[in-house]
C-alpha positions in Angstrom: -8.6 138.6 231.6 -8.2 138.8 227.9 -5.0 137.6 226.6 -5.1 140.2 223.5 -4.6 144.1 224.9 -4.1 147.5 223.3 -0.7 148.6 224.1 -0.2 152.0 225.7 1.1 155.0 223.6 4.5 154.9 225.5 5.1 151.4 224.3 4.1 151.9 220.7 6.0 155.2 220.2 9.3 153.3 221.6 8.5 150.1 218.9 8.2 152.6 216.3 11.1 154.5 217.3 13.1 151.0 217.3 12.3 150.6 213.6 13.3 154.2 212.5 16.0 155.3 215.0 18.8 152.4 215.0 21.7 155.0 216.0 22.7 158.7 216.0 23.1 158.6 212.2 19.6 157.7 211.8 18.5 160.7 213.6 20.9 162.8 211.7 19.5 161.1 208.4 15.6 161.8 209.4 16.2 165.4 210.2 18.4 166.0 207.3 15.5 164.9 205.0 13.2 166.9 206.6 15.3 169.8 206.3 15.4 169.1 202.6 12.0 168.9 202.4 11.3 171.9 204.0 13.3 173.5 200.9 16.4 174.4 202.8 19.9 175.5 200.7 21.9 175.4 203.7 22.2 172.9 206.5 24.6 172.7 209.6 25.2 169.3 211.3 26.7 170.0 214.7 27.8 167.0 216.5 29.1 166.7 220.1 30.7 163.7 221.7 32.6 162.6 224.4 34.4 159.3 225.4 30.9 157.7 226.1 29.7 158.3 222.5 27.6 161.0 220.6 26.2 163.3 223.1 24.1 166.0 221.3 23.1 166.5 217.7 22.0 169.8 216.2 20.8 170.2 212.8 20.2 173.8 211.5 18.4 174.7 208.3 17.2 177.9 206.4 14.0 176.2 205.2 10.8 177.3 205.5 10.0 176.6 209.1 6.7 176.3 211.4 4.1 178.1 213.1 3.5 177.5 216.7 0.6 175.0 216.1 2.8 173.3 213.5 5.9 172.9 216.0 3.7 170.9 218.5 1.8 169.1 216.1 4.8 168.0 214.4 5.7 165.6 217.1 2.5 163.5 216.8 2.7 160.1 215.6 2.2 160.2 211.9 1.7 163.9 211.5 3.1 164.9 208.4 2.8 168.0 205.8 3.8 165.6 202.9 0.7 163.6 202.3 -3.1 163.6 202.8 -4.4 160.3 201.7 -3.5 157.0 200.3 -3.6 158.1 196.7 -0.5 160.3 197.5 1.6 157.3 198.1 1.5 156.5 194.2 3.4 159.9 193.9 6.0 160.4 196.6 8.3 163.2 195.5 9.7 164.3 199.1 12.2 162.3 201.1 10.0 161.9 204.4 6.2 161.4 204.1 5.4 158.9 206.9 5.1 161.4 209.7 6.9 159.1 212.5 10.5 160.5 212.3 9.9 163.4 214.8 7.8 161.4 217.2 10.2 158.3 217.1 12.9 160.5 217.9 11.3 162.3 220.8 10.0 159.0 222.2 13.9 158.1 222.9 15.6 161.3 223.4 15.6 164.5 224.7 14.4 166.9 221.8 14.3 170.8 221.7 12.8 172.4 218.6 13.3 176.0 217.6 11.8 177.3 214.4 10.4 180.5 212.9 8.4 180.4 209.6 9.8 182.4 206.6 8.0 185.3 204.7 5.2 185.0 206.9 5.8 188.3 208.7 6.4 186.5 212.4 8.7 188.5 214.7 9.4 185.5 216.8 9.9 181.8 216.6 8.6 179.1 218.7 10.9 176.7 221.0 9.3 173.1 221.8 11.2 170.9 224.5 10.2 167.1 224.3 11.2 164.5 227.1 10.4 160.9 226.6 7.2 161.8 223.6 5.8 164.6 225.9 6.1 168.3 225.5 7.0 169.8 228.8 7.8 173.3 227.3 6.6 175.4 224.7 7.7 179.1 224.6 8.1 182.1 222.0 11.9 182.8 221.4 14.0 185.0 219.1 15.3 182.7 216.2 16.2 183.1 212.5 14.1 181.8 209.5 14.3 177.8 209.6 14.4 175.2 211.7 17.1 173.9 214.4 16.4 170.4 216.2 19.0 169.4 219.0 18.5 165.9 220.0 20.3 164.9 223.6 20.5 162.0 225.6 19.4 159.6 222.7 18.4 156.2 224.3 18.4 157.5 227.9 14.9 155.8 228.7 15.8 152.6 226.8 19.5 151.5 227.8 19.3 148.2 226.3 19.2 149.8 223.0 22.0 152.0 223.9 24.5 149.5 224.8 24.3 147.9 221.4 25.6 151.3 220.1 29.2 151.2 218.8 32.2 153.2 219.5 32.3 156.9 219.4 34.2 156.8 216.0 32.2 154.2 214.5 29.0 156.1 215.2 30.8 159.0 213.6 31.6 157.4 210.5 28.1 156.3 210.2 27.1 160.0 210.5 29.5 161.3 208.0 28.4 158.6 205.3 24.6 159.8 205.9 25.7 163.1 205.0 27.7 162.1 202.2 25.0 160.1 200.4 22.7 163.0 200.9 25.0 165.8 199.3 25.7 163.3 196.5 21.9 163.4 195.9 21.2 166.9 196.6 23.7 169.5 194.9 21.0 171.9 195.7 22.0 172.0 199.3 25.4 173.3 201.0 25.9 170.5 203.6 28.5 171.3 206.8 29.4 169.1 209.5 31.2 170.0 212.7 32.3 167.6 215.3 33.4 169.2 218.9 33.7 172.7 217.2 36.0 171.6 214.1 34.6 171.5 210.7 34.8 167.9 209.5 33.2 168.2 206.0 31.6 170.8 203.7 30.0 170.8 200.3 28.9 173.9 198.0 25.6 174.4 196.7 24.7 173.8 193.1 28.3 173.2 192.4 27.4 170.2 190.0 27.7 166.4 191.3 31.4 166.1 189.9 32.4 169.3 192.1 30.6 167.5 195.2 32.5 164.2 194.4 35.8 166.2 194.5 34.9 167.9 197.7 34.0 164.5 199.2 36.5 162.1 197.7 39.2 164.2 196.3 40.1 165.7 192.9 42.1 162.7 191.9 39.2 160.2 191.9 37.0 162.9 190.5 39.5 163.1 187.6 38.9 159.4 187.0 35.2 159.0 186.5 33.4 158.8 183.3 30.4 160.5 183.1 27.1 158.1 182.4 24.0 159.0 180.6 21.0 156.9 179.2 17.5 155.8 180.3 14.1 154.7 178.8 10.8 156.4 178.3 10.0 156.2 182.3 13.7 156.5 183.3 16.6 158.8 183.3 20.4 157.7 184.3 23.0 160.2 185.0 26.2 160.2 187.2 29.6 159.2 186.9 31.7 155.8 187.0 35.2 154.8 187.6 37.6 153.9 184.8 38.8 150.1 185.5 41.7 151.2 187.3 40.0 153.1 189.9 38.6 150.0 191.4 37.8 148.8 195.0 37.8 145.6 196.9 34.0 145.7 198.0 31.0 147.6 196.3 30.6 150.2 199.4 31.3 152.8 196.9 28.4 152.3 194.3 26.4 155.1 195.4 22.9 155.0 194.3 20.0 157.4 194.5 16.4 157.1 192.9 14.7 160.8 192.8 17.2 162.2 195.1 16.6 159.4 197.8 19.6 157.5 198.8 18.9 153.9 198.6 20.7 150.5 198.9 20.2 147.8 196.1 22.3 145.0 195.6 20.4 144.8 192.2 21.4 148.1 190.9 25.1 147.7 192.3 25.0 144.5 190.5 24.0 146.0 187.2 26.4 148.8 187.6 29.1 146.0 188.0 27.8 144.0 184.8 28.2 147.0 182.8 32.0 146.5 183.0 32.0 143.0 181.7 35.5 142.0 181.7 37.0 145.1 182.0 37.3 144.3 185.9 38.6 141.2 187.8 35.8 139.2 189.4 36.9 140.3 193.0 37.0 144.1 192.0 34.3 146.3 192.2 34.0 150.2 190.2 33.4 153.5 192.1 30.2 154.9 190.9 27.8 157.8 191.5 24.3 157.4 189.8 21.2 159.1 190.3 17.9 157.3 188.4 15.0 159.6 187.8 11.8 157.2 187.5 8.5 157.9 187.2 7.0 157.8 190.9 4.1 155.6 190.2 6.7 153.0 189.2 8.7 153.5 192.5 7.2 152.0 196.2 9.5 153.9 198.8 6.9 152.5 201.5 8.7 149.1 202.0 11.0 149.8 204.7 10.8 151.9 208.2 13.7 153.9 207.3 13.1 154.3 203.4 16.7 152.8 202.9 15.2 150.3 200.3 12.8 150.6 197.2 10.7 148.5 195.3 10.7 148.8 191.2 7.8 147.6 189.5 9.7 147.7 186.2 13.0 146.4 187.7 13.3 143.9 184.6 13.6 146.8 182.2 15.6 149.2 184.5 18.4 147.0 185.5 19.5 146.0 181.7 19.1 150.0 181.2 21.5 150.5 183.7 24.1 147.9 182.8 23.7 149.5 179.2 24.3 152.9 180.0 27.4 152.1 182.2 28.6 149.9 179.1 28.0 152.8 176.7 29.6 155.4 178.8 33.2 153.3 179.2 32.9 152.1 175.3 33.0 156.1 174.5 36.2 156.6 176.5 39.8 155.9 175.7 40.7 153.1 178.3 44.1 152.4 176.7 46.6 151.5 179.5 44.0 151.8 182.0 42.4 148.1 181.8 44.1 145.3 184.1 46.1 143.4 182.2 44.8 139.8 181.8 46.8 136.9 182.8 49.6 135.3 180.7 47.7 132.3 179.0 50.7 130.0 179.2 51.1 126.4 178.2 52.5 124.0 180.6 56.4 124.4 180.3 58.1 120.6 180.5 60.6 120.9 183.4 64.3 120.3 182.1 66.8 118.9 184.4 69.7 121.2 185.4 69.8 125.2 186.3 67.4 127.4 185.0 68.1 128.7 181.3 69.7 132.1 180.8 67.5 134.6 178.9 67.8 134.2 175.3 70.3 137.0 173.6 69.4 139.6 171.5 66.4 142.5 172.0 64.4 141.5 174.9 61.7 144.1 174.5 58.9 145.3 177.0 57.5 141.5 177.6 61.1 140.3 178.8 61.7 143.5 181.0 57.9 143.0 182.6 58.6 139.3 182.7 61.4 139.7 184.7 60.1 142.3 187.0 57.0 140.1 187.6 59.7 137.0 188.6 61.6 139.4 190.9 58.5 140.3 192.7 57.5 136.8 193.2 60.9 135.9 194.2 61.0 138.8 197.0 57.4 137.5 198.1 58.7 133.8 198.3 62.1 134.8 200.5 59.6 136.9 202.9 57.9 133.8 203.7 60.9 131.0 203.9 61.2 129.2 206.9 63.3 126.3 208.1 62.1 123.1 209.7 58.6 122.0 210.2 56.6 118.9 209.6 55.7 118.3 205.9 51.8 117.7 205.8 51.5 117.3 202.1 52.6 114.3 199.9 55.8 114.6 198.2 55.4 116.3 194.8 57.4 118.0 192.0 56.1 120.8 189.8 56.4 120.2 186.0 54.7 123.7 185.2 52.1 126.2 185.2 48.4 126.5 183.7 47.4 130.2 182.8 49.9 131.3 185.4 47.9 130.9 188.0 47.7 126.9 188.6 51.0 124.9 189.5 50.9 121.3 187.9 52.7 118.7 190.0 53.2 115.2 190.1 53.4 112.8 193.0 56.0 110.0 193.7 52.9 107.6 192.8 51.6 109.3 189.7 49.0 111.3 191.4 48.5 114.7 189.7 48.1 117.7 191.6 47.0 121.4 190.7 47.9 123.9 193.2 46.3 127.4 193.1 49.4 129.7 193.7 47.6 132.5 195.3 45.4 130.4 197.5 48.5 128.8 198.4 50.6 131.5 199.4 47.8 133.2 201.2 47.8 130.3 203.7 51.6 130.4 203.9 51.2 134.3 204.7 48.3 134.0 207.0 49.9 131.4 209.1 53.1 133.6 209.7 51.0 137.1 210.2 49.0 135.2 212.8 52.1 133.7 214.6 53.8 137.3 214.6 50.8 138.7 215.4 50.2 136.6 218.6 54.0 136.8 219.3 53.9 140.7 219.2 56.6 140.5 216.5 58.1 144.0 215.4 56.9 145.6 212.3 58.9 146.6 209.3 59.7 150.3 209.4 59.2 151.7 206.0 61.9 153.9 204.6 59.5 156.8 203.4 56.1 156.7 205.2 52.9 156.4 203.2 50.7 159.3 203.6 47.0 158.5 203.4 44.4 161.4 202.6 41.0 160.0 203.9 37.4 161.2 203.6 35.9 162.0 207.2 34.1 158.6 207.2 37.1 156.9 206.4 39.1 158.9 209.0 36.8 158.0 211.7 36.8 154.2 210.8 40.6 154.2 211.1 40.9 156.0 214.5 38.6 153.3 215.7 40.6 150.3 213.8 44.1 151.6 215.2 44.4 149.3 218.0 43.7 146.5 215.6 45.7 147.5 212.9 48.5 148.0 215.6 47.9 144.5 216.6 48.5 143.4 213.0 52.0 145.0 212.7 50.7 148.5 211.2 52.2 151.8 212.8 49.7 154.5 211.8 49.6 158.1 213.0 47.6 161.2 212.6 49.5 163.4 210.5 46.7 166.2 210.3 42.8 166.8 209.5 41.7 163.4 207.8 45.5 162.5 207.0 47.6 159.6 208.6 50.9 158.3 208.0 51.7 154.7 207.8 55.3 154.4 209.2 55.4 150.6 209.4 53.7 147.6 208.4 53.4 143.6 208.9 57.0 142.1 208.6 55.3 139.4 206.6 53.9 142.2 204.1 57.3 143.6 203.2 57.8 147.3 201.6 54.5 149.0 200.6 54.9 151.1 197.6 51.5 152.5 197.3 48.8 152.9 200.4 46.6 150.0 199.0 47.0 147.7 201.5 45.7 150.3 204.5 42.9 151.6 202.4 41.7 148.1 201.2 41.7 147.3 205.2 39.7 150.5 206.1 37.2 149.9 203.2 36.8 146.2 204.1 36.3 147.1 208.0 34.0 150.0 207.2 31.9 147.7 204.7 30.9 145.7 207.8 30.7 147.4 210.9 28.4 145.0 212.5 31.6 142.7 212.9 32.8 142.0 216.6 36.3 143.1 217.3 37.7 139.2 216.9 36.0 139.3 213.4 37.6 142.6 212.5 41.0 141.4 214.0 40.5 138.2 211.8 39.6 140.8 208.6 42.8 142.8 209.0 45.0 139.4 209.4 43.3 138.0 206.1 43.8 141.0 204.1 47.2 141.3 205.0 47.8 137.7 203.9 46.0 138.4 200.5 47.7 141.6 199.7 51.1 139.9 200.4 50.7 136.9 198.5 52.0 136.0 195.0 49.2 136.7 192.6 47.0 134.6 190.1 48.7 135.4 186.8 52.1 135.8 188.0 54.9 133.9 186.0 56.9 131.5 188.4 60.0 129.8 187.5 60.2 126.1 188.5 62.7 127.2 191.5 59.9 129.2 192.8 57.2 126.6 192.1 59.4 124.3 194.0 59.7 126.5 196.9 56.0 127.6 197.2 55.0 123.9 197.3 57.7 123.1 200.1 56.4 126.5 202.2 52.9 125.1 201.8 53.8 121.9 203.0 54.8 123.1 206.3 51.8 125.1 207.2 49.2 123.8 209.7 46.6 123.3 207.2 47.9 123.2 203.7 45.0 122.0 202.1 42.5 125.1 202.2 43.3 128.8 202.1 42.4 131.1 205.0 39.0 131.6 203.3 38.3 128.1 203.2 38.8 127.5 199.3 41.0 124.5 198.4 44.6 125.0 197.8 45.3 121.7 196.3 43.3 119.4 194.0 44.4 115.7 193.6 43.8 113.4 190.6 45.2 110.1 191.6 46.1 107.4 188.9 42.9 105.1 189.0 40.9 108.4 188.6 42.9 109.4 185.6 42.6 106.0 184.2 39.1 106.1 184.7 38.6 109.7 183.0 40.5 108.0 180.1 38.5 104.9 180.0 41.9 102.9 180.4 41.6 99.6 182.6 
């Protein structure tokens, strides 16, 4: 017998489905793209779920619909109305074109299609039922103009695929993300999402991109955005970017579309970030909503089965144009008082014996007030992590000053010079204490006034899923209404929370990498708490505060690195110093 054989159609279809249909959100994406291509102006996404996960997805549109013959043909592999031959691939103007979506979905689910063409005088619609890729029923039915597709029992015949699905809330978060991205790229369509009978998201048709952003992300964020315009002969750039003060801990809210297609592009996201120059710290990212209109013959959308990635033939010109458009937009707006303050460039201050000097008399001014508050905050942060006892695992060292209000300079008894990253050092101290409190099930610190979070549906779903992990880390979070949550307590090591930043950063980090396992996500919560509560780079520290920080670091289990593996202490012994200065 020959070792080479032609696979049967069922196997071929399930392989194709594995490439196109990764999870319930993939089904929603493909059905929405078909609905948009059909000229719909209103689309309803109705999702039903139970404790086992997503049970049913129903997408209803008011697009052009299909005839009985077209309805049956639509489920054949590579059947499409959007291209005719290979030449059309050079000028793709629709979202779908491969003709594999419906066939792939039908190969791994039970699908019911109800459709009626518009403007053709049809008195009745067509109902087609498909199971495992086979049409088991085709009949006439009463129906409005447009199309409804119902998908049930997803992956019923591929149980190995089903077991890789995440929790119900995680899958819902992915669905909400798909709808958000398409709504931002297609303001001409009104989207409505219903989950278990309750409306979770709604956008208005032709309200403009800024109105769509306000509806999805809130009016406060929309007010902080700056319009972006620019381009080249073959490129038009439009959209909005945030002012520097409205930044995030990861690039997940840099939303890009090309010719109406929501895409993922690290290169374009990096170009957006580049447009900010030094207006943002290195570890912060902007919020951006940009649409690029590019000549279709310069865009290859046929490089990935899910069409999430594209290839640009003139990327070397496009990326600098994006960065320049963002830079020009920010330069044209008043950002005074909006740009994060640069760290104070402080010279090494020699240590004087005796108590700390009192502030000079006279008019201290704003700089003194800011410095006093900074020192008070650092003192509060160090008091929270103060412990007694424990073995000192660092050599004895005495601080002699700071460099750039970021690195503590210290001298060892043998003349060794030490540079200590104050943020990394305190992050290590906090991390060890948060882990100890978490493992010991230590209590949380209740807030005098709960912090209320108003979230997007995607964030709400992620937060519901993360609640056990957050509770394990010391957060007490309760639902407070639709997409609203109250944070009533935080980890004791974090102290008082005056803004919702800590929880919001935690949610954003968890949502940015939903592929993490539970232990990894648990670790992420711990790391974020440690990072947010630690003394910051750029914070002035008195000699006493520097000394306390070094003493606390010495009593940790692994004082030489922070939780991320970066060094906390760098040493230059006397022999190395002598060699650097060519002595001896």
